[in-house]
N, C-alpha and C positions, 0 to 999 in steps of 0.2 A: 389656885390662879400660874397662867403661863408663864412662859420665862421671860417674854417683853411687858408685861406689866406688871411681873413680878420687879422686874429693874426699875422699870419705869419709878418703882415707889420706891427702889433705894434711891434714884434720882432726886424726888418731893426731900426727902426723908436728909439726900445732902445740903440741899438748896435751903430747908428750915434750919438747918443748922447754919449756915453762912448768915441766915435772917438772924439768929438768935447772937451771934457772935459778932453783928454788926457789919461784918461784911457787905451786905444787899440788904436795901430798904423790904421794908413788909409791904405785901399787898399785889405786890407785882403779878402783871397777869402772865400764866402760863402755858396759857391752851396752846400756843405753835410751837410748845415744846416736844422734842420728840427722842425715842428712843428709835434707832434700828437699825438694819444691816448697812455696813460703812460699802459704798461702794466700789471697793478695791479691796479684794479679801487680802491681802496682803496686811491692813492695817488694823486688823483685829476680828474681833468679834460684833462691835454692839459700837456704835457712835450716838455721840447726843449732840446736838446745835444749842445746848440748854445757855450758854454763852453768849455767843453770836446772840441768841433771841436776846437777853436778859439786862446785855450788858450797856445799850444806849439808854432804857429807861432808868438805869443803875446808876443813869452817868458815870461806867467806869468803861475803863477798857478791855475786849473782849479777851486780848490774851493771860491778861492778870486776873479775870475773872476765871477764866476755862483752870490756869494754874491751881489756883484757891481749891475751886471744885474737884480738882484729879484729886487733887493732897486729900479729900474729903473721901472720893470712892473709893481709893488704894485700900481704904477699912472694909471695904461691901464683902463680906464672903463670896468665895467663887470665884473674886476680880483677883488675877494672876497681874496683871499688868494695866498701866494708863498712860496716856501717852495723849497731848496738845500736840492738834497740827496744824498748819495754818494761821491763819489769824484767833484761832481760837476753837476750834473743831475737838472734841473728845472722842478718840476712840479707846476702847475697853476691850481686852482680852481675856478670856472666861477659864476655869478649870476647869480641865478635862469634867468632873462630875456633874458640873452645870448643866450637859449634853444628857450624859448618863442618867441625871434626874429628868430631865425633860421628855427623854428617850419612855423611862415608866410612868411618866404622870400623862404620854399619848395612851400609855397600854390603860391604865387605871378607868381613863376616862373614856378609853373606844367611839362610839359614836359619839359622844360630846362632844370630842377634845375638837375647841374651833365653835361652839357653840357661846352667847353671851346672851345677855342681857340689858344688851349699853339702848336699844330698843325700848325698854323700858315699859312695855305693853304700849306703846303710841300706836290706834289703829293707822294703816297708809292703804288709802283704795288707789287699787294698780286697777287703771281702766285700759286693754288691749285686745287684739284685733276688730270686734266692733264695725265688721262689713257689710255694707249692704245688703240685707238678707234675699239678695236678689238670684242666689248661685252653690253650688259647691267652697271652699276655702278653697284658692288656688295659691299654688307658689309668689304671688305678691302679699299675700298674709301671713305666710307660713313664719319669717323673721322676725316681724314683729309680736304674733304669738309665741315664737321659743322665746325672744328677748322678757316678755313681758311675766309669762309662767316662770321661769328660771329669777327672775328678778323678785318675784313674792315667795318662791321658795329662800333665797337668799335673804331678804329681809326678816321671814318668821323667822331662821337660825342667829339671827340676833337677837331676837326675844322679841318683834314687834310682833301685833295681832292685824292679818291682813285680809283685807277683801279686795278678791280675786271680779272682776265689773268688764261687762260686754254691752255696749250697749248700743240695742236694737234700733235702725235708723227706719222705723216702719211709718214713719208720716208725711214723704215728702213722695215727689210728683215719680220718681223713680218703683216705687211699689206699687203706684196706678197702670206705669208701666208692664211690671211683672205681672199683674193680675189681665191686664190685655194679652198679652201671654200666655198666659195661661188656658186662657176663655180660648183663643184657637186651639190650641192643643188638645181643648176639651169637646171642642166641633172636629177635632180630629176621631178623636176617640168615637163619637157619634159614625163615624165614615166617612164625612168627607171630607175631600181632596182640595188638602191648605197651598200643595204650592211651595214655593221659597218662602222663608219667613220675610215678612216686611220688614222693610230699613226701619233700625229703630226697637224691635221690639228683640226679646231674649232668642240668640236661636237654637240654643243648648237640649239635647234630649232629656237630658236630665229632668227637662219641665211636664214629658211625657205621662210619668204615672201621674202625677199631680191632675193634668188635663182630664186621664181615665179615671180616678180616685171622683173626680166632681161629678162625670158621667154616670156612675156607678151611685150616685146619691141625687142625683137633681134628672137626669135622662135628657130629653131635647127642651125642656123647656123654657130653656134660657138661652135655646141657639139664635132666636130674631128677637129677643127681648131687649129694650133699649137698656143700655147702658149702668143707667140711673138703678135700674134693678138690681144689676148682678154683682156689679162692683165691686162694691163692700165685702159683698159674699166671697168671691174669687178671689180678692187681695186677703182677707183674713186666713182662706187657708191655704191659698200659696205662701205666706209667711208664715204660717206654724207648720208647711211641710220644708219650708226652706231651712228656718233652726232646727227640724230633724236633723235634719243634711251636715248642717253646720257643727253641731252638736257632736257630729258620727267622726265627721272628719276631723274635728281637734282631740276627740278620743283618741285616734292613732297615734297621735304625737301624743298621750299622756296629758291633756291638757282640759278641764273640767273649772269654770267658772263657779263660782257662788251666787252670785246675782246674773241674772237679764235685766236689765230693764229698759222699757219701752219709751220711745217719743211719744207715740203716739198715748200712752198712755200717760204722760207727765203732761200734753197739755191738755188734756180731758181731764186733767186733774188741777188745771188753775195756774201751776207752776210758773210758768212765762208771767205772766200777770201779778202773781207773789214778789217775783223777783223783780219787776220792773216798777212796782209799788213802792217796794223796800229801797229803791237806789232814788226813785223821785223823792220822796222822804227825806233822802241827805243828797239833793241835788245833783245827783249822778247822770242823771237820765234828764235830758229835757227836749221842746222840740226844737226844731233847727232844720235850716235846709246846709246840706250837703257841697262840697264846692264844686265846679264842674270837672271829669274827668279828662284828666289829662291828654289832648291831642282832638279834642272835640271843639266843634264850631258852637256859639251858642244857639244855633238854627236846628241841632243835634241835640239839645239838652233843654229840658225845663223843671227847673228848681221845683222840687218840691219839698211841700215841709213833713217831717219824718222824726220820729221819737229816737234821738241820739244817746247813744252813752258815752259819758267823760273820759275817754282811753283816753285821750290825749294826757290827761292828768297824773296819770300811771306809766308813763313811757311811751304809749301807744306814738304812731306819727300823726293822725287824725283820727276825731271824736269818730265811730260804729255807729250805724244806723241798727237799731232792733227790731223794727215792725218794717216791712215795704209798705208801699205807695196803697196796694189795696188792703192792707191793716192784718196781713199772714204775716206770721215770726219770717225775719230773716235765720239764716241757718245758725247765725251768730247769735240771736236770741233764743233763740232753743237750746242752745249750744250752752251759753252763760247761766239760760234756767236753770239744766241737767247739771252742773256744776253747781251751782246752790244747792239744789238737790243734793248733791254726793260730798258736800262738805257739811250733812246737816248731823251724820254722824259718823265720821271719817277725823281725826286731823291733819292727816297729811295725804295729797292728791297727786297721782303722778300718772300720765298719760303716753300711752306709748300710740306714735302719730307717723303713719307715712312722711319723706322727704318732701313729698306732693303738697302738705298743711304746713311747712314751713311759714309763710307768707301770711297764715293764722294766729303763731304763737304770741306775739304782742300782745294783740288783742282780748284772746280769752287769759295769756296770765296776770294782764290789768282788768279783767272780769271778777277772778278769782280773788284777787288782791283786794278789790272795792269792796266784794261780798263779804268778806270775812274780816276786813278792816283788819287785813296783813298779818292774823292769826295762822292762817295754816299755811304749810310749806307747799311749793306747788313745782313740779318736774314735769317738763315735757320732755320725753325722749325722741327723738326724731332717726328711725330707721329708713337706711336706702335699701334699694329695689335690687333683688337679685338678680345678674344673668343667670341661665341654664345653662348649661354645655354639655354635649356629650361627645369627649377624644377632643373638646376645641370647638367642637361648631356648634352652632346654638341650634336648640329643639325645637324640632317643629311643636306646634298649636295641638291640642288634645282635642278629639269631633265633639268627644262627649262634652264637652262645654262649652263648645260654641269658639271660643276663642281667646284661649287659655289654659296651660300645663295646671293639672287638678295637687292638691296636694295630698289626695288620696294615693293616687298612682304613684306618685314620686318617694312615698313612704313605702309603700307596698314594694316597689324594686328595692332600694337600697336599707329599708328600716328604721324604725323610729330613733335609735339612738346614734345614729351615722346623720341624722338630720338635725337634729336637736346639738346634739355636741358643735358642727360643722357651723351650726345659723351664730355659733357664741365666740368662733376664731378669729373674729373681728370684732373694732368696734361697731357699735350698730350702725354711727354713721358716715364709715368707711362702704366704698361700693365693697360689693360683692359676687367672686362667681363661683355654681357652682357647677360641678364638674362631674358627673354621674361616671368614669369611669376613676378621676383621683379620686372622691371621697371612701371609696371601697378599697383603694388599692394598701395594699402590705405593704410600707414602706414609713420610714420615717419624716419624711416630707407629708405622711397624712397625719396632723396631731389624735385624730378617731383613734383608728389603728397605732399608737404610739403608744397614746395612755392607756387602752384596753389591755394593750400586751403586755404593758406592766403589768398592770393585776395578775393576768391570766400565768404569768411568768412566777411569781409570788406564791398563787396558788397552785401550782405546777410543784415548785419547791418544795412546798408543805407535805404534798404526796408522796412524791421520791421519799422525802427524810422521813414519812414513816416506813414507808416502803423500806427504809435501810434500817428501822428499828430508832430510830428516831425521835424520840416525843418531842413538841415546846414546851417547857419546865416557863413557873410565873416570875422566876428572879432568877435566871439566868448568871455566869460570871460575866457580866457587862467590860471585866479591865481585859479579857481576850480580844477587846474589839479594837480595830487600828485608827489611829488620829484620821485617816483619809474617811473610811467607810463614820466617825463621826460628823461627818460634810453634809449625810443623810441627815443626820438628824436636826441637824442646823440649817435644814432647807425644809422639813417638815417643822419645825420649832416657825416658819412666821406662818402658819397657814390660819390660823387666828386671828393671824394682824392683816393679814390680806382679804380675809374674810369681812371684815371688818370695816377696812377700807372700803371693800368693791360696794358693799351696802352703803357706806356713805356716800360715794360717790355714782349710788345706783347704776354700775357699771358691773355686770354680770361676768364679760365676759373677762375678767381678771381673774377669776376663779379658772377658764380654761387654759389663762393663759400662767397660771402659774401651774397648773397642772401638769402640760408639758415640759414645763424645768425641770417641776421634780420627779417624770419620767424620766426625762432624760438621764438624769445626773443618775439614777437608781440601775436603768440602763446601761452608763458608764461602766460603775460599780460591779457590775454582773461582768460585762464583757473584760474587763482585767483580769479575770480568773484562766478566760481562753488562751490566755500567753501567761500565767502562773499558776498553776495548780494550787497551789498554797491561799490562793484569795478569792478559790470556789465558795459562794455558799453554802453548798453542801461537801463535808469534807466526813465521808462516811469512818474514817480512821481514828475522827478527833472530834465525841461528840459533843464538849464541852463549848468548842469552838462553834457547832454547828449550829446547837443552839441558841447561841450568843447572834450569828446571826440569823436567824429564823425570829429572831426577837427584835431585830433589826427590823427584816422583810418585815413583819407583820405589820408593824406602827406604818410604814410606805404605804403597806395594802389599804392600812385602817384610811387614813389620809385621802388615799387615791378617790375609795370608796363614799368616803364623806361630800368631798369636793363634787364627784361626780353626780351623789345625790342630789345636791344643789340644782343643779344645771338638768335633771331629771334624767340623767343615761344611768344606764345598768352598768355594774361593774360584772365582765364575765370573768367565770371561771377557767373557759378554755378556750383555743381559739384554732379555727380549721381553715 
C-alpha cells in the first residue's frame, strides 16, 4: 500500500475509534473525506477535511470534532505532529522514515508503482478518432486521437479492461462522394485528362493510387458505365484503401485500435431497427411532428410525422427524430443504435469528440441513459481544434491532402513523442496552438523537452557514477539524504493518487502536468549543486552519499518513465 492510502486507512481507523467511543454516530458517509497534500507546504505533509465533512451530519462542531480526531491521529506511527487549522482542517507532519520508506516502496514496486485495481476489471469502451474514411489523418484529428489513446492507457493502469474503438462512418453521402472522386482518378489513370477537380469532390492526390489500382483491376469497362454499376464497388474499394491509410497514419503516433466498427454493417444487421423497437416497447419512441424551426415562416415549412425519441425526458431541449421523412436513418438514429451496440459488451462508454459536436451531446447522453436504463456510465469528452503555427505564423495547407495539414507530415517533422506530449499539455476542451518552432525548443518553457531532459539527466548520472566506480546498491544509507532532497520523494509519492484522480476524471492531461512539476523539482535539486558542490548528486569522494542520491534519482526516473508510458511517450536516455 502506498503512502496516501496507508494514511487514509489510519484516518479510517481513527474515525472508527471515535464511533466506538460514542464521539461520532455510526454509519456516516465518508466518501467525501480526503487525505491529500496541504495547499501550503508549511502546514505539514498531509491534510484531511474529515472533520469539516463529517461534523454537520454528526451534529457537532467541526473544530471540536477536529480536536478529538487530531488526538487519535497523534498516536499513528510515523506521525510527528498534528495541528488543527481554521474551522477544522487537520494537518499532519510525518517523520522522516515515512518518506524513506516510500522511496524504498517505489524501488520495490518499480513499474507497478502507481498501478491499482480501483477499476476492478470494469470494461470501458473508448471511441476516439472515428474520422470519416475519406482521406488521410489531419491535425484536426490528432488531438482527439492522442487524448483517447492516453485515456485508454490511463484506465488500464488503474485496473479497467479497455476496448479501443474506431467508428467507421461508411454509410453516408460522404462515402458516395469519395467513390465519385475515385472514379474520376480511375479515369485519369486510364489516360483521360480530367482537368481541375470539380467542386464538391475530394481533390487530394492521395486518391491517385486508389484510382490506379481500380484501373488495373477493371480496365476501362467502368469508364462509361452508369453510376449504379460501379458506385458500390468503388465505394468499398475506396473505404478499404482509406482505412489502410488511416491505420498507417495512426501507427505513426503509436495508436492501434482494438475494433473498427462499420456503420454500413451496423445498418445491414438491423441494429437501428432493433434499437427503435426496444425504445418503442418502453414508450421512448413515438410518432410525432417536430416544431417549426426557429426563424422559418409557415410557408417555408411543412409538418411531417416522424419517429421521435423522447430525449427531453432525459434532459435534452426537445425530442429528436431518428428517421428522415424518406425513411432513412438520421445521423442521430444511426448513432443511437451504435451506442446500443457498444453497450452490449461494455460497462462504461467514453466518446472523444471534436468541439464542433457539442450541440449533439445532450441527445446522445439521453439516448445512452435510456438504452442502458441508467446502468452505463457515459462520458463525452470534447476536444478543441489545434492551430498550427511556425514561428508564430499560420502553417500553409498541404498540396497532397488537398486542403489540410496531414498528421503524418507533422509526426515525421517533429516526432511522435513531441506530438503526443504536446497534445496533453492543456486540458482537452481548451484551445491549443502547436508551433513547430516551440515544440522542439530546448527550454524550460517546452514541457516535452523539460520532462525528457530530467529523465536523460538521471540516465547520464548513472553512467557517470559507473565511470567513477560507484555502483548503485539496493539498500543505501538513506539517512544521508537531506530534508530538502526528501521533498522530491513527497512529490513522487503523489503519483498513484494523481493517476487515480486523472482516471476518475477522464483527464489524461493531469499526468503531463504532474510530470512537469516533478521534473521541475528534480531540475531545481540538480541545479543547487551548481552553487554548492556538496549538494551534487555525484560526489566521487563520498560513495555512500552518492549511492543514496542515485537511489533517489532512480526513483524519480521510474516515476517519469511510468507517467510517460501512460502518455505513450518514450523516456529517452540521451538528448542531443
